[in-house]
N, C-alpha and C positions, 0 to 999 in steps of 0.2 A: 480795807474795807471792814475788818473786825472792829478797829478802832474805832471807827465812826459809829460802829451798831453800838459797841459800848458806851460812848458818850450821849447818843440819842436816847439809850434807855436809861442812863442814869439821870439825863436831866428829865425825860419822862416821868419817872418814879418820883424825883423829888417834886416836881412841880403837883403832881397828883396828890401826893402826902400834903403838901402846903395848902392845896384847894379843898381837898375833902377832909382835913384834918382827922383823918383814920391813924390807928395806931398801924405797926406794923404788920401784927398779926390779922388785923382785918385785911390789909393790903394784901396779904398772902392768900387769904380766902377768896378775895375779887378775882387774883390772877392765878389762883389753882397751883401755886408753887410752894415749897417747903418754906417754913421762916428763915434758915439759915441761908438758904439760894437768894431769897429775897433781899438779905443783907448784902449778900455778895454783888447783885446786880445793881443795888442802889449806890454801892461805894465802889463800882467801876472795877470789882476784883474777879467777876465770873464773866464766862461766856454764855448766855443764853442761847439755847437750840434755837431753831425757827419755830417749832413747836412751841416753844416757850414764848417767842416774840410775838407770836400769832395771839397766843391767849392774852397778852398784856397789851395789844393793841385793841383787840377785842373788848376789852373790860373798860380800859379808859373811852373807848368809843361809847360805849353803852352807858357809863356813870358819868364822864365829864368830856363831851365831845369837844369843848372849846379848846381843850390844850391840843388837839390834832388839827385846828384852824390854821394856826400860824407854822404848822410843821407837814404841811399837806407833800410839799415837794421831798421833803427829807425822808417821810412815810413812802411815798411812791417809792422812791431810789431804795431805802433799806428793803422793801418788799420786791422789789425785783431784782436787785443783785444776788438775793438769794435764791433766784431762779438759776444760777450759775450750773451748779449740779445737774440740774434737768436739762441745760443746754449741752453738757458733757455726755449726759446719757443718750440724749436726742441723735446726738452726732455719732457715737459709738454703733447704734442703731441702724443708721444710714451709711455705716461701712467705713466712716474716717476714725483714724486711730491718733494717739497722740506723737507718735513719731512724725508727723508734719507739722511744720510751726503754723501752718494755716488752721490747723484745729484749734489753738487759743487765739488767734487772730479773728477766726468766725466766731468763736464763741463770746469772746468780749464785743464784738461788733453786734450779735444778737442781743446781748444784754442791754447793750446802749441803746438799740432799737425800741425793745420793749420799754424802757425808760423813755425814751424821746422819740417817738416815731417818724416825727418830721425829718429827723436825720435821714430817711431813706429817700427824701426828695432831691437831693444833691449829696450823694455818697461821698464824692472826691472833694468836697469841701466841707460837710458837716460830719461825716462818719470816719473816712479813711484816716485823715490827718489827727482823730482822737484815740484809735487804735495804735498808730504810728508813735504817738508820744508815750503811750501806756508800755508800748515793748521796745523803745527806743531805736525805732527805724525810720523809714521814711514811706508815706502813703503810696507809691508805687508798689514798694515790697509787699505791703498790705493787700492790695489789689489784686497783686499776682498770686500771693499764697490764699486767698479766699477763692480766687477764680479755680485755683488746683483742687482746692476741697469741693468746689461746685461739679467738677469734672469726676471726681472718686464717687460723690454722691449718686451724679446720674449715672454713673455705671454701675454703681454697687447696690445703691437704694434706691432706685427709682419706683418702684412699687410703693414704698412707704411714703416716699416724697409727693407720689399722687393720691396718696391717701390725705396727707397732710394739707394739700392746696384744694382738694375735694374736686379735682378735675383731671382729664387725661391731658398730660402735656407731649404735643407735638414734638418738640424741641428742648434744648437743656435752657434753663432757665439761666437769666443773665445774673450777675452778682446780686444787684439790688432786688431783684425777684426772689433769688434764692432766700434772700436775708427777710424779705418779708413774709416769706412762707414759713421760715422755722419761727419768726419773731411772734407771728400770728397764732402759730400751733401751741404757744406758751402762754399768751394772752388769754383774758376771759371774754374778750369780745372785739369788734373791729379795731383797727388801728385808726383812732381819731387823730388827724394831723391838724386841720386849721378850722377855723370858725367860717360861717358863712361869709362867702365874699371877701375872704382875706387874701390878700395878694401875697405871693411867696415870691420873697427878693432880699437878697442879704442888704444890711445896712450900707450906706452908702455906694450901692451899687445901682446903677441904672435898670436897663431890661436885661443885663447878660444872665440868662438862668440856664444857659445850654451848657453846663458841664457835664462832658462825656465821660463813660468806663471808657476810656480810648482805646485799651489795647484789647477790647473784645469788641466782635461784632456779630451780635448775635439776634436775628429776627426780628420780630415785629413786636410791638407794643402788645401786652396783654393786662387786662384787669384780675388781680390777685384777689380771689375770695375767700372770708374768713368763715370759720366755722358755723356761723348761724346763718350764712348764705348772703351777706351784707357785703359789698365790696368795700375793699380797705379803704375808706375814704374818698373813694373813686380814684385811689391813687396809681396811676400809669406808671410802672417801673419796667421799663425793657426799651428797646430800639435804641437811643443815645442815653439811656438814665437821665433822660429830660424833664425838668419840672416844667409842669403846665403853667401858664401865667395865673390863672385863676383855678383854686382848688375849693371844691365844696364838699360839705359833708352831707 
């Protein structure tokens, strides 16, 4: 990820310099960085901190927003992956430690859900395989390890979990519910999933959207509510981790 960030910053700075025709000194003032660091970032030699990346993106957005138009997805990816330390800290607060393999599986899964929330609709197809690929394992092991983390959180960090969910929880959330709660706590708003009237289905598939988190059988479907009180895209995550045929925002 560090390499992706460096490449992104290099391309952004070079494009900014070309379009604005500013000197490096002027650019350094725009980005509130030292001239020597600007040279490093522009040439891909340095590793800008999260704070510096924020300042660069903010300055580009204010002075040359068109540069971000074609890079929106990469901007979102960079900004969301920077949340990884926040995910680690959150898991520690909830009672999970790094001696569990599921700690890292859960952290990566949450960062993926923040980046692309519709992964929560079909976790066994759209989320677990991606985590498994990252950690060179299979999706069933990922599901099991995340489930272990969910049990630890339920036992050790239930009060904080309920604070994050903004409601009293009668029973332990399923994997998808737990991930939705954690992801929404790191996001600035509700997890928008699909546009109005958009059908949720995988390319090449018909109506089979009933992919279950099979090894878990916990309780009823419940709507997870984000911090501002708006349901997470009316996303029902529970029961059989079933994706409704029609998702509305």
